[in-house]
N, C-alpha and C positions, 0 to 999 in steps of 0.2 A: 505511830513510834510504840515501842514496846514500853511499858512502865520502867522498867529500868534505865531506859536509855533516857526518859524523861527526868529521871531523879538525879541521873548522872549530869544531865545539861545543866538542872538548875544548881546541882553542887558547884558546878562552872563558872555558872552566871553570877553567883553569891561571891565566890575568890574573886573575880574581876570586878565587880561592883565594890569590893572591900580593898582594893590596892593590890592585890595579886598580882606579881610579875608573870604576865602571860609566857615568857620563854622560860619560865620555871615548870617542871613536872610535877602535877601534883600526885599523892598516894593514895592508893585505896584497899583499903582490907575487908575480908569478908569476917564477920564476927559470928563466931560458933560458941556454943554451949551446951556441955555434955553431948556433943556430935551432932548436934541440930543447928541450922541455920537461923541465924537472930538478926541478921541485918547486913549492913555494910557502912563502914566510916571514911570519908573523905578528907583527905589533909592538905592544904597547902602552907607552909609555914605555920602561923599562929591562928589559922583559919581552919575550920573544921565543918562538916556536915555529915549529920547522922541519920541513917536512916532503918527505920524498925517497922518493917512490915506488919507485925503483930498488930502494933498500934495504928498503923497507917499513917505516920507522921515522918516528915523529916525535919531536923532540928539543926539550927542554922550558930554556929559559934566563932566567936571573936575572943580569944585565949579562953579565960574559962567565963566568960558573960556571954550568956544567950542571946541572941539579934533578934532569931525569928524561927517560928515553928509552922509548918504547912501540914492541913491534914491533905493527903493524897487519896480521893475515892475515884476508882475508875481514872479518866483522863483528866479530870476537872480538880485540880489546886486549888485550895483554897485558904489562904493566908491569916495569920493568926502572930499580929507584934507580941513581941516576948514583954 
């Protein structure tokens, strides 16, 4: 599985585990700054997942509160509680 597909799947899992309605589509935004790729942000109602490849981290939010952050190196994610 490509790293991007794994990140997207983890975002979907987080949304479903935190009560997102599986019939509602989530949104995905490519993050750019000064014309350079900075990552992706996934939304589903108040839930968010933000992937910053430079940091190698995927952060999960419920509203304004960070729920978890995982470090992704290669294909092996490691979890860190927020």
